C-alpha positions in Angstrom: -14.4 -21.4 7.5 -11.4 -21.8 5.1 -11.5 -17.9 4.6 -11.0 -17.4 8.2 -8.1 -19.9 8.4 -6.4 -18.3 5.3 -6.9 -14.8 6.7 -5.4 -16.0 10.1 -2.3 -17.4 8.4 -1.7 -14.3 6.3 -1.9 -12.1 9.3 0.4 -14.3 11.3 2.9 -14.3 8.4 2.7 -10.5 8.3 3.2 -10.3 12.0 6.1 -12.6 11.9 7.9 -11.0 9.0 11.1 -9.2 9.9 11.6 -5.8 8.7 8.0 -5.3 7.7 6.2 -2.3 9.3 2.7 -1.4 9.2 1.6 2.3 9.0 -1.5 3.2 10.9 -3.6 6.2 9.6 -6.1 8.4 11.4 -9.3 10.2 10.3 -7.5 13.2 8.8 -5.1 11.0 6.9 -8.2 9.0 5.5 -9.9 12.4 4.7 -6.9 13.5 2.6 -6.9 10.1 1.1 -10.5 10.7 -0.3 -9.0 13.9 -2.0 -6.4 11.7 -3.7 -9.1 9.5 -4.9 -10.7 12.2 -6.9 -7.5 14.0 -8.0 -5.5 10.9 -9.0 -8.5 8.7 -10.1 -7.4 5.9 -7.8 -9.7 3.6 -5.6 -9.4 4.2 -1.9 -6.9 1.5 -1.1 -4.6 2.6 -3.7 -4.9 6.4 -2.7 -4.1 5.3 0.9 -1.0 3.6 -0.2 -0.1 6.7 -2.3 -0.6 8.9 0.8 1.6 6.8 3.0 4.2 6.8 0.4 4.1 10.6 -0.1 4.2 11.1 3.7 7.2 8.9 4.3 9.0 9.5 0.9 8.7 5.7 -0.1 8.5 4.0 -3.3 5.6 1.7 -4.0 6.1 -2.0 -4.7 3.1 -3.1 -6.8 2.0 -4.6 -10.0 -0.6 -1.9 -10.6 0.3 0.3 -13.4 -2.3 2.9 -12.3 0.4 4.2 -9.8 2.5 5.0 -13.0 0.3 8.0 -13.5 1.2 9.5 -10.0 4.4 11.1 -8.7 5.3 8.0 -6.4 7.9 5.8 -8.0 6.5 2.2 -8.5 8.7 -0.8 -8.4 7.4 -4.4 -9.6 7.9 -7.0 -7.0 10.1 -9.0 -9.4 12.7 -6.2 -9.0 12.7 -6.4 -5.3 13.2 -10.2 -5.4 16.3 -9.9 -7.8 18.1 -7.9 -5.0 
């Protein structure tokens, strides 16, 4: 049950964080994501983040260096915290 409590705390923190937005996807977005999985050799979660960044012209904040092989700019979290 610790898992449920941790997940509940995490989701509550996300909900309460000011300035944080969630972007919902639809089935067509997810079909496009599968194309990116193959094309960019990313897993589905990373490909979905990539597609959202491309759609909204965002940079991605991540430790995952696999994004460096894409055309989305990756920023490590430490660089955001220094601002």
